[in-house]
N, C-alpha and C positions, 0 to 999 in steps of 0.2 A: 684231179683237184675239183672240189665242189665250189661252184660259183656262189658268191655272197653279194647280195644287193646292199649298196651303201645308201642309207636313208638320211637325207639332209635335214629333214624336219626336226628330228630330235636334237641334233647339234645346233640348229638355229634357235630352238627354244632355250637351250642352255646359254647360248651367247646373248640372247635378249635379256634373260634373267640377270646375267652378270653385268650387262650394260646398265640395267635398271639400278642395280646396287651402286655402281660407280656414279651414276647421275644423281642419285639421292645423296650420296656422300659429298659430292661436289656442291650440291645446292645447300646442304647443311653447313658446310664449311665456309662457303663464299657467298651464299645467297644468289648464285647465278644458276639458272636452269639452261642447259644446252638447248640450242634452237637450230632446227633444220629447215631451210627454205627449199621448197620444191617449185620448179618453174615448168609450166606446161604451155606450149604454144599450139593453139588450135583446139579442136574438140574431138580428136580421134578417140573412139570408145575404148580401144585397148590401152592407149596411153593414159587416158583418164583413170582407168581401173588400176593400172600400175601405180599411179600417183596416190590414189586412195589407199592402196595397200601399204605404201611406204609411210604415209601419214599415220595409219593405224599401228604399224609396227613401231614407229617412233613413240607413240603414246604408251605402248606397252613397255618400252625401254626407258620411260621417264624423260623423254626428250620432247620439248615443245616443237611445234611445227608452224610454219608460215607458208601459205599457199599463194602463189602468183600465177594467174591464168591470163595469158595474152591471146589476142585474136589471131586467127589463122593467117591473116594477111600481114602480120608483123614482119618488119624488115630486119636484116642483119644488124643494122645500126641501132634500131630500137631494142632488140634483144640484148645486144652487147651493153647498151646503156643500162638496162635493168639489172643485168648480171654484175656490172660494175658497181651499181648502187648497193646491191646486196653484199658485194665483197667489201665495200667500205663501211658497212653498217656493223658497229661493234656488238650489237645484240643478236646478230646472226653468226652462228659458229660453223655451219656446214651448208653447202649448196648442192642441189641435185637438179640438173637440167634433163628433163625427160626427152629421150631421143628414140627414134629419129625425129628431126624437126621438119617443118614444111620445106619443099624443094627450093623455094627462093632464098632460103637462109644458108649462109656459109657456116656449116656446123662447126668446123675447126676454129673459125674466128670466135664463135660463141663460146666454145669450150675454153679457149685461151683467155677469155675475159674473166674467168673465175679465178679468184685468189688461190694460189696453190695450197695455202694453209687452210682453205675451206673446201677444197676439192675432194670431198669424201667419196666421190664415185671414181676417183683416180683416172680422169679422162684427159687431163692436160698433158702437154709434152713434158712439163716438169715432173709430173708423177711417173711417166714412163721412164724418164732418165733416172729418177731415183731408184726405180725397180731394177733397171739395167745395171746400175753401179752399186747396188746394195746399200744405198743411203736411206736415211729416215724419210718417210713420206707415206701418203695414202696409196694403198694398192688398188688397182682396178678391181671393182667389186666382185664380178663373177670369177675372174682368175684367183682372187684372194680366197673366195669361198671354196674353190676347187682344192686349193692347197690345204685349207683347214680340214676339208673332208678327207683328203688323203692321210693327213696326220691323225685324225680322229680314229681312222680304221687301221692305223699302223702299217700303211702301205710303204714299203721301202722305196725311197726315191733316189737316194745317193747311189750312183753306179748303174741305175736303171736306164734303159733306152726308152725315151718318151717321144712319141710321134704326135705332133699337133697338126690337126687337119683344119686349115684356115689361117688367115694372116691379117685379120681385122685389127685395127689399132686399139680396140677396147676389149678384145678377148684373145684372139690367136697369138698375136705378138707378145702381149704382156704375160700370158700364162707360160709361154716359152721362156721368157726371162726369169720368171719365178722358179720354174723347174730347173733351169740352168744354175740359178743361185743356190739351189738345194742339191747341186752336184749330180744332176741327171745329165745324160747325153741326149741332146734334143735335136730332132729332125722336124723341120717345118715343111708341110705339104700344102698344096693349094690347087686351084682349078687347072693349072698348067702342068702339074706333076704327072709324070708318066708311070704307069703301072702302080697306082696307089695301093691296091690290095697287097701287092708283094711287099711294099714298104711297111704297111700296117702289120703284116704278119711277123715282122721282125721285132715288134714293139713289146716292151714290158708294160708300158702305160700308154693309153691312147686317149687323147682329148679331142673330141669332135666339136669344132667351133664353126659349123657351117649353117646352123639354123634350119636343118632339114631332118625331120624325124626319120628314123630307120635308114639313114644314109650309110652307116657302117654295117656291113653284113656279117653274120656270125662266121661264115667261111673265111673271112679276111683275117680273123684273129689267130694268134699263136696257139696251136693245139696243146701246148704245154699247160695252158690255163684250164683245160677241160678235164 
């Protein structure tokens, strides 16, 4: 079998174009422009770059953006207060909290301050429960993107054995729930898993959610793919 690289940039461009059409139609029909609020705590260069990218992508999609930048010494209570205000603001339709946040902040408490109806990043417990139970709601962003990519390349998920490496609440666990909802048989693996290569070798689909480049080695993969 010849390997085929799945390229997400083309799919992303198509999705942005479709979102722009929908945003324009909404504004024409109701006079309301969708608005995304981004919240950044501190001045970490990588996080600041991610926020700028999200704002730029919003503009291309016809979505207005509001930037909230808080000092690095912000407390959990202060951040929760800001997220609560944005949740209560009828002119804000989506909220993205750039993470990770500084160490003194309870990140889970901050996530849970976001109105589930505006949790476009799918980071709240409500969003996870909706994914797990197959109910309407926002998917976690990266897991949702993975599922879109699999669908765009016609990768058969139903009946496949999917191995997820990692169990984070924003990637590993939710992508496993989405794969399960698509009728895959899912195995979760993590830092305590014994003989990880042997488990990966059984997989039809492998999702590496560990944040380490080149973590999965070619020799781990099912030879039937090659």
